[in-house]
N, C-alpha and C positions, 0 to 999 in steps of 0.2 A: 301550618305551612305559610311560607312567605312568598309573595310574588311581587315583582317590580315590573309594572306595565309601562311600555314606552310606545306612544303612537308614532309610527314611522311611515315615511314615503317609500323607503326601501331598507332592507337589512339582509345581512348574510353572515354566516359563520364559516371560518376557514380553519382547518387543522392541517399542519404540515404542508401548507401550500395548496391544499385541495378545498374547494368550496363544498361543504356538506349540506347546508341548508340555505335557502335564499327565498325572499319574498319581495313583492312590491308593496303597495300601500297595505297597511294592516297594523299588527301589534307584535312587538318584540316582548316576550315574556321571560324574564329571568326568574327561576323558581328554585326554592330551597325547602327541603323537608327538615323539620326539626324533630328532636327526640320526642317520642310519644305520638307523633302524627300517624294517621292511618288513612285508609281509602276515603273515609268521610270528609276529611279536610281537603283532600285532592279534588273530590267531587264538588265541594262547595267553592273552592278556588276557581275551578274551571267554569262553573255556572256564572260566577261573578265576572270573570274575564270576558266570556262570550256575550254577556248582556250589558257590560259597562258602556254607557252612552257617552263616548268621547270623540265622536266624529261629527262634523258639521252637517246640519240639515240645510234645506233650501234657504233659510233665513240666516245661516251662518252660526247658529247656536249648536253647542255640543248636545246632540239629541239622538244620535244614531250609533248603533253598536257595530262591531267588526262583522257580525253576521248580517246586519242590515246592509252594509256596503259590499259584502262579498269579499272582504279583505283577507289577507293571509295571516297566519299565526306562526311565529318562529319561537319555539320553546327551547330555552337554554338553561341547563342546570348550573346553579351558582351557590355553592355552600357558604360563600363569604357573606351572603345576606344575613346569616345568623351571627355575625361578628358581635362580640361583646367587648367594648372599649372602656368599660367602667373601671377597670383595674390599672389603667395606664395607657401608654401609647402603642403597645403591641396588642393587636386584637386576639381574643381567644375565640375558639370555635366549638366549645363544649356543648353549646345548645343545638348544633347541627346534628342531624341523624347520623348514625354510623354509616360508612360508605355503602355497605351492602343493603341496608334499609333505605338509604337515600336513593340508590339506584332502582330498587324495587318500586318505590313510590313514584319516582320520575318516569319509569317505564309504564307504570299504571296510568299516570296522568296523560302521557303522550297517547297511549292506546285509547283512552276515553276521549281525548281531544279529537283524534282521527275519526272516531265513531260519531262525533257531534258536529264536526266542522269540515268542510271540503278541502281546505288548503292548510295543511299543517306540516311544517318543516322543523328540523331539530339540529342541535349541535351533537356533541359526543360526550356522554357522561364521563367525567373524570379527566378529560383531555385538556391540554393547554390550547385553548381556543382563542382565536382573534375574531372579535365581533365588530363588524362594520355596520353602521347605521346612520341614517339621516332622520333625526328626531324631528317630527312634524309638529311645530308649534312654538317651542317644545312643549310636549305634554308627557309628563312622567308621574305615575301614580303608584305609591306603595300600597300593598294589600297584605294583611296578616289575618289568616283564618284560624280560629281556635277550634 
């Protein structure tokens, strides 16, 4: 599974003019299931995201997690994280899980996140989403879980 973590001071997802998910300070997580991924990868990605120490402590060092600060988690599906551009200028997405498997793993990830963390918002799988964010730092960290 691939995750792209962005530390945000605020973020929201809009579909057809409606805000579906919105958080204040926390993490925007773009997530992509790849072919062959299973629940184990989703579990490991979630554990890494929730414990990732990228928020400032009292000395200003990145030493606190989203759980430590009580921040929000906005989870957005994004199959384009699996893009392969090695064959030219048009990306291929053959490494992304098929849509039905991607949806199943995304739904599993969100359910597990809601069981582990108090503030979890989402986008809409497969929708044309507009993601608004204020990247805090900026801090953006790619994660790939095998």
